[in-house]
C-alpha positions in Angstrom: -3.4 -8.3 29.0 -6.6 -10.2 28.0 -9.0 -7.8 26.4 -12.8 -7.7 26.1 -13.0 -6.8 22.4 -16.1 -4.8 21.5 -14.6 -3.2 18.4 -16.4 -5.4 15.9 -17.8 -8.9 15.3 -15.0 -9.3 12.8 -12.6 -10.0 15.7 -14.1 -13.4 16.5 -11.8 -16.5 16.6 -12.7 -19.7 14.8 -14.3 -22.4 17.0 -12.6 -25.7 17.7 -15.0 -27.4 15.4 -14.0 -24.9 12.6 -10.4 -25.6 13.2 -10.9 -29.3 13.0 -12.9 -29.0 9.8 -10.2 -26.8 8.3 -7.5 -29.3 9.2 -9.3 -32.2 7.5 -10.9 -30.3 4.6 -10.8 -32.0 1.2 -9.3 -29.5 -1.3 -8.6 -28.8 -4.9 -7.8 -25.8 -7.2 -10.8 -23.5 -6.9 -9.7 -21.5 -10.0 -10.3 -24.6 -11.9 -13.6 -25.2 -10.0 -12.1 -28.3 -8.5 -12.3 -27.6 -4.7 -15.1 -29.9 -3.4 -15.4 -28.1 -0.1 -15.9 -24.7 -1.8 -18.5 -26.3 -4.0 -20.4 -27.6 -0.9 -20.2 -24.2 0.7 -21.5 -22.4 -2.4 -24.3 -25.0 -2.9 -25.4 -24.7 0.8 -25.4 -20.9 0.7 -27.5 -20.8 -2.5 -29.9 -23.3 -0.9 -30.3 -21.3 2.3 -30.9 -18.1 0.3 -33.2 -19.7 -2.2 -31.0 -18.5 -5.1 -29.8 -20.5 -8.1 -26.1 -20.1 -7.3 -23.6 -18.6 -4.9 -19.9 -17.7 -5.0 -17.3 -17.6 -2.2 -15.3 -14.4 -2.1 -12.5 -13.3 0.3 -14.4 -10.3 1.8 -17.7 -8.6 1.9 -16.2 -5.6 0.2 -15.1 -7.7 -2.8 -18.6 -9.3 -2.9 -20.4 -5.9 -2.9 -18.1 -4.5 -5.5 -18.5 -7.5 -7.8 -22.2 -7.0 -7.6 -21.9 -3.3 -8.4 -19.8 -4.1 -11.4 -22.2 -6.7 -12.7 -25.3 -4.5 -12.3 -24.0 -1.2 -13.7 -22.3 0.6 -16.5 -19.5 3.2 -16.1 -21.0 6.7 -15.7 -24.1 5.6 -13.8 -25.1 6.3 -10.2 -26.1 4.1 -7.3 -28.8 5.2 -4.9 -27.6 4.3 -1.4 -28.0 5.5 2.2 -25.4 8.0 3.4 -24.1 5.9 6.2 -23.9 2.7 4.2 -20.7 0.5 4.3 -20.5 0.5 0.5 -20.3 4.3 0.5 -18.1 4.9 3.5 -15.9 1.9 4.1 -15.0 0.3 0.8 -12.3 2.7 -0.4 -14.4 4.3 -3.2 -14.4 0.9 -4.8 -17.5 1.7 -6.9 -15.8 4.6 -8.5 -12.4 2.9 -9.0 -13.6 -0.5 -10.2 -17.0 0.2 -11.8 -16.7 3.9 -12.8 -20.0 4.8 -11.0 -20.9 7.4 -8.5 -22.9 7.1 -5.2 -26.1 9.2 -4.9 -26.3 9.1 -1.1 -29.5 9.7 0.8 -29.8 10.7 4.5 -32.6 8.7 6.1 -33.8 8.1 9.6 -32.1 5.2 11.3 -30.2 4.6 8.1 -33.3 3.1 6.5 -34.2 4.3 3.0 -37.8 4.2 1.8 -39.3 4.2 -1.7 -40.4 7.9 -1.5 -36.8 9.1 -1.0 -35.5 6.6 -3.6 -38.0 7.6 -6.2 -37.1 11.3 -5.7 -33.4 10.5 -6.3 -33.9 8.6 -9.5 -32.4 10.7 -12.3 -34.6 11.9 -15.2 -33.9 10.3 -18.6 -31.8 13.1 -20.1 -28.5 13.5 -21.7 -27.0 15.6 -18.9 -27.6 13.6 -15.8 -25.7 10.5 -14.8 -28.3 7.8 -15.0 -29.4 5.7 -12.1 -28.1 2.1 -12.5 -28.7 0.4 -9.1 -30.3 0.7 -5.7 -28.3 -0.7 -2.9 -29.9 -1.6 0.5 -27.9 -2.5 3.7 -29.6 -4.7 6.2 -28.7 -4.6 9.0 -27.4 -1.0 8.8 -24.0 -1.1 10.5 -23.2 2.6 11.0 -26.7 3.5 12.0 -26.4 1.1 15.0 -27.3 -2.3 13.5 -30.8 -1.2 12.6 -33.1 -3.5 10.7 -35.2 -2.6 7.7 -38.7 -4.1 7.8 -39.7 -6.8 5.4 -42.6 -4.6 4.2 -40.2 -1.7 3.4 -37.8 -3.9 1.5 -40.7 -5.3 -0.5 -41.9 -1.9 -1.4 -38.5 -0.7 -2.4 -37.7 -3.8 -4.6 -41.1 -4.0 -6.2 -41.1 -0.3 -7.2 -37.4 -0.3 -8.3 -38.0 -3.3 -10.5 -41.0 -1.6 -12.0 -38.7 1.3 -12.7 -36.3 -1.0 -14.4 -33.7 -0.9 -11.7 -31.9 -3.8 -10.1 -31.6 -3.9 -6.3 -28.6 -5.3 -4.4 -28.6 -6.3 -0.7 -25.5 -5.7 1.4 -26.5 -8.3 3.9 -23.2 -8.5 5.7 -25.3 -9.3 8.8 -28.3 -10.8 7.0 -28.8 -13.5 9.5 -29.0 -11.0 12.4 -31.7 -9.1 10.4 -33.6 -12.4 9.8 -33.8 -13.1 13.5 -35.3 -9.7 14.3 -37.7 -9.9 11.3 -38.7 -13.5 12.2 -38.3 -14.3 8.6 -36.3 -17.0 6.8 -33.3 -15.6 5.0 -34.7 -17.0 1.7 -37.8 -14.8 2.0 -35.6 -11.7 2.3 -33.1 -12.8 -0.4 -36.0 -13.5 -2.8 -36.7 -9.7 -3.0 -33.3 -8.8 -4.3 -31.4 -9.4 -7.6 -28.1 -10.0 -5.7 -27.2 -10.6 -2.1 -23.9 -10.5 -0.2 -23.5 -11.9 3.3 -20.5 -12.4 5.5 -19.3 -15.6 7.1 -16.6 -13.7 9.1 -18.7 -11.5 11.4 -21.3 -12.9 13.8 -21.1 -16.3 12.2 -17.5 -16.5 13.4 -15.6 -17.9 10.4 -12.1 -16.6 10.0 -12.4 -15.4 6.4 -14.9 -15.0 3.7 -18.2 -13.8 2.4 -20.8 -15.1 -0.2 -22.6 -13.5 -3.0 -25.8 -15.1 -4.4 -28.1 -14.6 -7.4 -29.1 -16.2 -10.6 -26.9 -18.8 -12.3 -26.2 -16.3 -15.1 -25.2 -13.6 -12.6 -22.8 -15.8 -10.7 -21.3 -17.2 -13.9 -20.4 -13.6 -14.9 -19.1 -13.0 -11.4 -16.5 -15.8 -11.5 -14.1 -14.2 -14.0 -14.5 -10.7 -12.4 -13.6 -12.2 -9.1 -10.3 -13.4 -10.6 -9.8 -10.0 -12.3 -9.7 -8.2 -9.0 -7.5 -10.7 -7.3 -10.1 -13.1 -5.8 -8.9 -16.2 -7.6 -8.1 -18.7 -4.8 -6.5 -22.1 -5.0 -6.9 -24.8 -2.3 -9.3 -22.5 -0.4 -11.4 -25.4 0.9 -9.5 -25.0 4.2 -11.3 -21.7 4.6 -14.6 -22.8 3.1 -14.7 -25.7 5.6 -15.0 -23.1 8.4 -17.7 -21.3 6.4 -19.8 -24.5 6.3 -19.5 -24.9 10.1 -20.5 -21.2 10.4 -23.6 -21.7 8.3 -24.7 -24.9 10.0 -23.8 -24.3 13.7 -23.5 -20.5 14.3 -26.7 -19.0 13.0 -28.8 -20.3 16.0 -26.6 -18.4 18.6 -26.9 -14.9 17.2 -29.8 -14.1 19.5 -27.3 -14.3 22.4 -25.4 -11.5 20.9 -28.5 -9.4 20.6 -29.4 -10.0 24.2 -25.8 -9.0 25.3 -26.1 -5.8 23.3 -29.2 -5.0 25.2 -27.3 -5.5 28.5 -24.8 -3.0 27.2 -27.4 -0.5 25.9 -29.4 -0.4 29.1 -26.2 0.0 31.2 -24.9 2.8 28.9 -28.3 4.6 29.0 -28.0 5.0 32.8 -24.7 6.8 32.6 -24.5 10.5 32.7 -23.2 12.1 29.5 -24.0 9.2 27.2 -26.9 9.2 24.8 -28.4 6.0 23.6 -31.9 4.7 23.3 -32.0 0.9 24.1 -35.2 0.6 22.3 -33.4 1.3 19.1 -30.8 -1.3 19.6 -32.1 -4.2 17.6 -29.2 -6.5 16.9 -25.6 -6.7 18.1 -24.4 -3.2 17.3 -24.6 -0.1 19.6 -23.8 3.4 18.5 -23.9 6.1 21.2 -23.1 9.8 21.6 -20.4 10.8 24.1 -20.4 14.6 23.4 -21.8 15.5 26.9 -19.0 13.6 28.7 -16.5 16.3 27.8 -14.3 13.5 26.4 -13.7 12.5 22.8 -14.2 9.0 21.5 -10.4 8.7 21.1 -9.8 9.6 24.7 -12.5 7.3 26.0 -11.2 4.4 23.8 -7.6 5.0 25.1 -8.8 4.9 28.8 -10.9 1.8 28.2 -7.9 0.0 26.6 -6.0 0.6 29.8 -8.8 -1.2 31.6 -8.9 -4.1 29.3 -11.8 -3.1 27.0 -11.5 -2.3 23.3 -14.0 -0.1 21.6 -13.9 2.3 18.6 -14.9 5.8 17.9 -16.6 6.2 14.5 -17.0 10.0 14.4 -15.9 13.0 16.5 -18.9 12.4 18.8 -20.0 8.8 18.3 -18.7 5.5 19.6 -19.6 1.9 18.5 -19.6 -1.4 20.4 -20.4 -4.8 18.8 -21.2 -8.0 20.7 -20.2 -11.4 19.3 -19.6 -15.0 20.3 -16.3 -14.2 22.1 -18.1 -11.7 24.4 -20.0 -13.1 27.3 -22.7 -11.6 29.5 -20.1 -11.3 32.3 -17.8 -9.5 29.8 -20.5 -6.9 29.1 -20.9 -6.3 32.8 -17.2 -5.8 33.3 -17.1 -3.5 30.3 -19.9 -1.4 31.8 -17.9 -1.1 35.0 -14.8 0.1 33.0 -16.9 2.7 31.2 -18.3 4.0 34.5 -14.7 4.4 35.8 -13.6 6.3 32.7 -16.6 8.7 32.8 -16.1 9.3 36.6 
């Protein structure tokens, strides 16, 4: 059976142009710094973000955890939103790899503000774990792809820096956020000490993420990447797809946002589902199915039988994500399948 896959934008297949670029990529041993395609990808990513340097890593999780390790000392805390990917979906990596704890805050729409962060900063005493880092996620995945405003990011980073705290941006879907904010990604990245973004989500590359920061920061990241298993050899075959993703795929993300609106408006009309289309800003939808009398697992199983894949994320919430391999027609077909399931 051919499926309409709305589980995540990580399920995208590489484009024909990516496959061609991968096949003809010039390669070398990247552990020796000799892969020319990787170097081009890193230089282009740094240029787009306005940072001194960037580093190719196998996954966004590895990228985030490298940045945590570089910014903190064991025994410190990270202030982070309660629904963030780094807190929920990275296998307690910050504790295992860096020896730090999360200090999670519950904020409306998954968006921290400076007032809540300031309250969470630990006093300088000998009996509290000290705050070592503030981590912002934009877009905020598990809150439904919500976007933090540029003004709020500016307030957070300015005040955190005044308090002597670095700020990391988990920008897995940074380019989606930039479209909504109508800002260049470099304007956003300039606010943060380090930035991670994914090539393998809406941008459609098969593998990989980037971290970016100062030259000194990235130089320190290179041996740490190798320490945790990220030393790659002739990886230009993957970096080639990342270059195509950066050059060709950014401009089409608005289509995913528009398709998410089609889904959101259709879902909002269905009895038993709770979703506010006005809050759907990017390509992610999170909706409450409690009043249907069915669990997310039950709905997911019935949708699969009808050729639609979607995930439950809690006992009451489901998530759908649009991407380049989901068309407007696919969204309409998926809505029809959901109507059948709820009937």
